[in-house]
N, C-alpha and C positions, 0 to 999 in steps of 0.2 A: 505493498499500500505506499501512496504518496500521501506526505504530509506537507504541513506548512505550517510553521508557528510564526503569528506575525506581533513582534515585539521581541526585542533581542534585550530587557533589560536580564538582571541576574534568575528570575523565576522561568520566564520564555526560555533562555536556552541553556537552563535546567529541566526544562521539559523536553525540548527538545533532544537533548542526551538520551531521554527515558525512551522517547520512542526511538531514536536512532539505535540503541542499544537491543529493543525490542525486534530489530531485524525490518523496518520501515526505512524507506526512503525520503531524510528530511532534511526542509531548504527553511532556514532561519530569517525571518524579514526583520531588518532595521531601520530605523529613520536616519542614523546616524554614522555616515561614512565612514569615522573614526573604529565603531565599533567592527565594520564587515573587513575593513583596511587591516586589524589587530586578528582579527578569528584568520584572513586567510595566508597573514603575512607570519605571525607565530602561532598561529594552531592553538589561541586563548582570547575570551574574552577579557581582556586586561579593563576595560572600563566598568563594566557590573560586575562579573564574576572569573578574578583574578586568581592563578594557583593551580586552575580546574584544566587541565590538554582537552580539544574538542579533537573528536576526529576526523583524518584528512578529509571523510568522501560525505562530512556533513555541509551544506550546502549555504551557503549566506548571500545574503544581495540586498541592495535600497531598492529595488525594482517590483514592487509588489505582484506585478503583469507575472514575473521573472517567477516569484515565490511561490503562486496560487495556480499556474498554468497543470491541469492535470491532477490536483492534490482533492483526494477525497475527501480528509480528511485537513481540517480547518482551525486552530489553536487560535483565537482572540485573546492578548496578553498582555496588550498595552497599557498602561496608567489608563484610570475610571476616567479621567477627566477628558482622554484625549482619545477613547474609544469612538467616538460618535466620528469624529475627523475621520478618526485612519481606516476605519472598515468601510465609511463611506467610499474615499475613493476605492478600496479593497469590493466592495460590492459586483462594479463590471467586470472583476476577473472570476467570480468564485463559482467552480463548475456547478453545473445547477442538480448534481447529487449529491455534493458537497455536505459534511454533517458538519457544521459547527460546533464548536465549545469553546464559552467562553472560561478563561483565567482569573480574570480583575476583579479586586476583592473592593467594590466602594458604589458609590450613590452619586449621580451628577450631579455636581450643584446647581446649579440654574434648574432643572425640572425634576428635581429630587427620582430620578427614575432607577429603579437597578438596572441592571447591565441585559438582562435577556429583554427587559422595554425597550433600552436603547438599539438593539440589536434590529427586535422587533419591529422597528420605524426605517429600517433601514434595506430590508431582506425579505428577500421574497416570501408568503405563509406557508409555501409547502414546505419551505428549508427551515423556518421556525418549527414547524411540526419537529423535525429532528431533532430541535436548538437540544443540547445539555450545558451545562455548568459542572463545573470541575472546583473542587475545595477542600478543606480538611486543615491540618495541622502537618506545617510543611514550609521550614526555610529550606530556600531554594541551594543554599550551600550542601545542605546535608544532604539532601537530594541528591545533589549534583556528581557529591561522593559516597552515592548507593550507601547512606547510611539507612535503616531499614526505615520504612514511612507508608501510614496511612491516610489515604483520602477517600473523599466519596463522591462520586459524579451523578448527577440527576438531569433527570428527562421526565416530560410527560408521553416520553415513546419508550414502550420497554424495549423493542429490540433495536432501536438506538444506543440508549443506555447500556447495551450488552455491549452490542460491539468497542462503542468509546473503553468500556471496564477492559474488553479484553486488548483492545489495542494498547491501552498501557500498563498490565499487571507483568509484572514479574516478582522476580525472587526476595528483591526489594523495595517493591513498591507498589504494593498492595491496594486496591479499588474496590470499593462496595458498592450499592447502588441505591438511588432513592427516587422516589415520582413528584416529591417535594419542591418541586425546582424555585419556589417563591422561598421558603425556610431555609435553602441551602443559599441563595442569592443571600441574605440578611445577614446568617451567621458568618458570611464570611467578611462583610461591608463593618456591620456593626460592631464586633469585635477589636475591630484600632481603635474606634473612640474609646472603648472602656481599658484597653491597652495604655493608651495617654494617659489615662487617670492610673493606672498603675506606676507608670513611671515615675508622674510628679509623687505618690508615695513614699516611692524608691528613695527619690530626690531627695526629698526632706529627711529623708533618714531614717523613714518609718521601715517596719518590719514583719514579719510573716503574719499577724494576724491582719493588722492593714489589711496585706493582701488579699488575705483569705475573704475578707468582709466584702470589699472591691468586688472580686470575681464573680463572688456569690449575688451578692446585689443587681451588679454587671448585665447577671447574665437572667436575673429576674428582668430585667430592662431591654434586654432585648429580644425575650420573649412575650412582657405583653406588647412590643410591638408588633413581634414579629407574627401573631396570631390574630391581632386588629386587620395588618393586608392581608392577611388569609393562608397562612403557614400552617404547619402542624406540629405542635405543642413539639413531637416528641422527637423534630430534627432538631430542635435546641437542646436535647441532651447527647446527641450523637458526636460525629466528628469533626463537621461540618458550624456546630455550636461549641457545647463546651471544651472538646476539643482543640478548636480551634482559639478556646479565650485562652486557655490555661500555656498553652505552649507560649502566643503574641505575651501576652502576661507576664511572664517570668524565663524567658528565654534571653539570654545576655543577644542574640542576632537580631532580637525585633528594632526593626528603626522605629517604630510608632511606641515604643515602650523608649526606647532613647532620647524620644526627644521630649517625651515626657518629663521623666529621669531630670533632662537640663533646663528644662524650666521649671523645674521643683529645685534646683540649681541657683533659679535667680537671672535664670540668661531668658533671652528675647526671642519669640519665635520670628522674626526674619533674620536675625542674627545666628538662629538653627538652623536655619533651611537653605542659609546663601552657602553653608559649605556643606551641605549632604549631594553627593549627586542621585542616587538612588530617591525613591517617592515613598513617604511616610502618607500613607492613603486617610487612616485616619485624621490628618489635619484639614484636608479639605473635605471630606465623608461628615466629620461632625457636625456644621453649619444646617447639610441636607439632613440629617438624622432629626436635630433637632425641630427643623420645619414641618418634619413627617410627622414628630410627634406632638407638637400643637396642632396638627391640622386634624388629628384625630383623636387629640383630646387623651395623649397615651401620656402618663408619667413618667418622668426618665430624670433622676434627679443629679447623677454622675454625668450625665451628655450634657444638662445645663451648668455645672460647675466645667465642665471642660469648655464648652465652648465659653463661658466668662472669665475663664484663663486665659484659651488663644487672644480671644480679643483685648485682652489686657484691660479689662473693669474689674479682675478679684485677683488677688495675690492666694497665691497656694495656699500658704498656711487657713488665709479665709477660706477657702471652699474646702477644706477638711470641715473645719467645725462648722461652715451653712448644712452641710451633710449630718455631721453628724448630732447637729439641734434641730432637726428637724421633729417634726411633731409625732411622739410615737406612735406605734399602730402593730397590727399584728403582723407576722410575715406573710404576706400575701404572694402569689404570683398572677394574679388575673384585676 
């Protein structure tokens, strides 16, 4: 099978390696000539995934037409805020029989749309019937090093989620299936906002008690909004929910946690983002999540405080006090 991976950041490069390792012919697309040049010249994506050797027969190009020609599996893995632009340009070159898999984790700020909704506005209806989303606890660097990893692929089409499961599965990359596209999309996007809060707590010097509270109550917030938007509650107890939340809130490789940690130590968000090459999706997703929650009347106090910190209207320590001193209430998830 020929596969195209649209987006050559660390995650896109790692997924290209998984597919290549399973015997598929893979072409990796990047909008950055620097990435293409380093892959071709030294066999490494030194910009986004340094230290990982790439196979000589892994294709790499800046041409969407070249990448997508003949591809029956297309993985969309650009940063969430660029998916509409990139896949809009890619759409004319997609094969009519191609299965599109989204591996971007975020919500579009301007429209508050999930990635399946963004792509649904760009791609033919018959192609969206086969649409899949890949998510779960998976640091790109560890996947690239073949550290055992488990993820989930969701699709409303059982044959297509099984096809994608087979394409990605190996002895180091285990893929489960789930029909809940909405839940898997939201779990992957919303956990990044909670990871910012976890990082803030770490930056303030707080310990495991605080982190456990943030993760548990953060999962309650994610579940409340997810169920309101049509997701299945059980999804948030799985890999795309709790699994990804645990990883992103605790792992040192988490960009979102790193941003939060630096915020907790007193740095400003502009300063932090200025020296980051990769994208911390939670920074851009946070205001979209807050808007969705307010629109649907869903209480998300952690999300509210994260946004206040990002906007500079609340100091990190004051945000913690605000959360701790909220009116006492039962431990509810609805």
